[in-house]
N, C-alpha and C positions, 0 to 999 in steps of 0.2 A: 461570655464574659465580654464586658465592656474593653478597646483598645485602650491602655493609658488611664486609668480610672482614677475619680477622685476617692481615696481612699477616709474612712472612719475608723479610727482605734478603738474601740470601747463595747461597752455589754449591750449584745442587741437586745437585752431583755428591756432594756431601760428605754421610756421615751423618749430620752435627748438624742441620742444617736438616729432612731427612728426618725426623730423630727426634724434634724438636721440634714439627714438623706433625702428628705421629703421635699426640703427647700432648695437643696441643691439642685435636684433633677428637674425642680419647677425654673431653676436656672438654667438648664442647658447642660448641666455636668453629669458627668454616668457616677454616681456614688456606690460604694461597696462598702460594708460597715467588717470589718477585721476583725477577730478574737481568737484565742487561744484552742480554749474548748467550747465546743457548743453541740446541743443536742436537738435543739428546736430548728423550726424551719429552713430551709434553707434560700428561698426567696422571699422577701414580706410582701405583703398585700399591694404596695406599692410599685413593684417589680425591682426593688434593691435585693442585690445577692448577699448574702451573709456566708462569709469564709472563717473556717477555722484552719490556724496555721499548724495546730497538732498533726492534722491530716496529711501533712506533707513532711512530718519529721522522721527521719531513718529512724530503725531499731537503736543504732549506736549514737544517735543524738537525743533518741528518748532517754537512753540510758546515763548519757553524757548529763543531760539536763537533770533529772532525778539526783544524780551522785550532787551536783549543786548544790542542788535546793536543801539537800540535809544536811548539807556544810554550813551554808546560809542561815537555815533554820537554828542550828545548835551555838551558831555565833550571834544570831539576833536574840536567843533565849537567853543568852549568858548576858546581852546587853539589858535587856528586860529588868534583870534582877539587880545590875548596877546603874541603872537608870529608873527606876521605879516611882520615884519621885517627880522626875520629868515628866515621865506616861502619865501620872495621875492629874497633875497640872494641864497638861494637856485634853487631856480627853474628861475630865471629872466624874460627876457620879451618874450623870445622864443617860449613859449608853453602855449597853453591854459589849457593843462591837467592836472588837478586838484588831486594828489594823496592822497588818506584817507588810514589812518590806520585802523581805526573802520570796516569796513566789511573785512577784510584780517582777525584779528583777529576772529571775528565769522567764516569766513570761515575754519578758521583755526581747532578751534573747532570740528565742523562738517567732516572736510576732514582726520585729524588725526583718530579720535573716528571710522569712515569705514575703514581707511586704515588697521589699525591694525588687523581688522576682516580677511583681505587677508591673514594674515601672510607671508608678502614679504619678499623676500631673501635679499631685500636691497630696500632704498627711495631716489628718487633722487627729490629734489626741484627744479623746473626749472624758476628761478628769487627770490630773497631775498624777496621783499618786500610784495609782496603778497602771495608767496606760501614757503617762506623758513620758516617760522614760524610753518605751517601747518608739514613740513618735519621734523622738530626739535621735535614735540611732538609724532611722533610716534617711541617710545623708545621700544628696544626688538628687533633692526635689524639696519644693517649700514645704517646711514643716511649721505646724501651728498648736497650741493646747489651749485648750480652754479648763483653767479652773471653776471650780463649782463653789466651792467656799470651805467645808470640812475637810480638803485635802491639803488647804494652803492654809488654813487657819487650826485644824486641829490636828489633823495626821501627821502633816511634816514635825510637828515640834514633839512627836511620842519618844524618840531615840534619836541620836546623831547620825545613825544610819538612814533613818526616814529623811530627816532633815538635807543628807546630802544628797539623798537620790531625788528629791523634789527641787533642791537647789541645782544640780546637774540640769535636770531636765528643764526648768525654765530659761536657765543661760546657754541653751544648747537648741535652740529651736529659732526659727526666724520671726515668729510671731507670739506675742501670747496677748490671748482677749480675754480681759477682765471684764464683770460683770458691772461693775460700778469704780467711780472715781474713785472710793475708800479704797476698792479692793486694788487698785491699780495702784496705789499710794504705798500701800503694806507691799505688795511683792517688788517694788522699786526700792522700798526702804530696809526689808525685812532680807529678800534672795538676790538683793543688785541686781534687777531686771533694767536694760536702758531702758529709757523713756520713749526713746525712738524705735524700740522692737514692742511696746504694748498698744494694743488698740482697745478702748472701751465701750461697751454699750452689748455684746453679743453681737454673733454672727447672725442670727436671724431678727434680731430687732423684736419690736411690738408691733403686732398686728393691732391697730388702733380701730379700727371696724370693727374686727371680731371682740375687743375687750371694753367696748363703747358700754355705757350704762346700759342695765336691760329695762325695758317698758314691763308697765304694770303686766299687760297681756304675756308678755313673753316671761315673765314671773311666775304667773300664772300658770302656765301651759308646762315650765321646769319643776314644779311642785309636783304637778299631776302626772308626768311622765316618769319622776324617780318617786313617788310614795311620798312627797314631805309633806306633812301634817300641821297645823298651826300648834297643836297641843305636843308634837315630838318632843321637845325639849321638857315639858312638863312632865311626860312618862320617862324620861331617860334621868332626870332629878330623882324620882321617885324607885327606879329600879336601883340607883347608886344609894341611896337612903336605904331600901331595903337588904342591899346585899352587905353593908357597911354596919347595918343592926342601928342605923340614928346616931354612931357615935363620933363622926366624921363630917365636920361641914364642908359644902357643897360650894365650889368656887366656879364662875362661870367667867371667861375669860375673852374679850371682845378687842378687835381691832377698831382705833379710832376713827369713825366714819358716820355712822347715826348715831352719835353715842346719846343723847337724849332719850330715843325710840329704843336702841339697844338696851341701855338700862333699865328701863322699863320691864320689856320683854323678860328679860333675867330676873328681875324681881317679882314680876308677877308669875315666872314657873317655879318659883321658890329656891332660888339662888341663896346660900348663907353670906357669899363675900362675889363682890364684881368688881374683875381686875381689867381695868383701862388700859389699852397701850397706846401710846400716843406715835406720830408720824415719826418719832427719833428714834424708835426702839427698833428691834429687828434686826436682820440680818445686812451686814454691809455685802454679801457675796452677792444679791439678787441684782438685775439691772437698774442702772440710774432712773429710768423711768417711774419704777414701784418706788426706791428710795426717796424721792424729790417730789411727788406727785400724786402718792397715793397716801391717802388718811388724813387727820387735821391735827395741828401742833398740841403736845401734851396738855400746855396750859389750857389753850381753849377746849379740849377735852375734858377737862375734869369740872371746869365750871356748868357744862350740860350735864357732866354726871352728878354734881350736887344738887343741881335744878332739878333733876328728875327724883333724888331721893326726898329731896323737902316737899316735891308735889306729890309723892306718895303719902308721905310723912311717914318712911322708913330711915330717915335718917337717924345713924346710932343703933339700927334694930340691924339693917343690910352695912355691913362692912365695903367700903370702897377702898382699892388699891389702885395705885397708876403707877406705871414707867415709862422710860423712854427720855433719854435726857435729862434727868436730873441729876446733875455731875458736882455741883457746886452748891456753897452753902446761900448763895445769891437766889439759884433757882430754887432748893427747898424751902426757904423764906416765904417765896413768891408762890410756890403752891400752898402753903400752910395759910397764906393770906386768903387765896380762895375758899378755904375750905369754914374761916368763921363767917358764924352765922350772920345774915346781913342785918339783924335786929341787936346786935352788940356791936358789929361794927358802926352803926349811926348812934348809938350810944355813947361809945368811946369817942366818935368824933363832936358831940355835942358838948 
């Protein structure tokens, strides 16, 4: 065990704590991942130790934690009944995952107690809802948390208890690392995080060499390595049609990058509807480089998509849906204008 390690509080099975540990190791730190319960490997491939605070709990502590968790679960269950509309509004219908604050509170007591015995150089909570409170309770060393998105946009809004948990964690650490300027603004406005304690952009940043555009040869090697064939999309659409007995339209959603070519590929594969998501769409919780510099604007993407359908003589046969950044009537009218056939526009002008 390294002397005075840099502690990452998070789920060791997740790629994010592992990636952060690898980065910190490359910077000369001695990272350790701490969680409460863990039955997997205790040393990762890069040499990062994984510690479980439950291993250090005494029998009396375990009994006390179990009793406290039962009380909190009963309280939270009652709160869910009273605030079911708030919960439904926060979570929507797109997920079956039910976040619970009571286990996170009990885990925080165990993890923070154990982490303090390590005398860490610093502590990072990897995700606020589950691990932010644990990080905030590790007093005596620099503490930071890294929201990922759903924790502060969705889970925190499910109940008043969840909101209080997340707000306390965000306001009792030394640094909150937001993934984008929009996320930073949300943390400041909704939870009152002071701007001087906000850092935007992520701790690992982006490896621009690794994420450069692939060459044609690299694309070909990747397809060969993972068995990706040109007709895979056709096969998948046919499978879906057979499963649904040809009763359900098939949608293909694409990010707005190579819109003209991608729309043609989707139509050729047999899609009934093509959904194009412009660069203004997507999550606000990712890193700023993705929000600001990946994809093309919705209006520009729409024109390319329409041209692809017209060239294939599939306009009116294959439906087109665009999304991302359409928030005003003016934006909607601009989108509609780009959908008007050229010959109609020319006739009206004459």
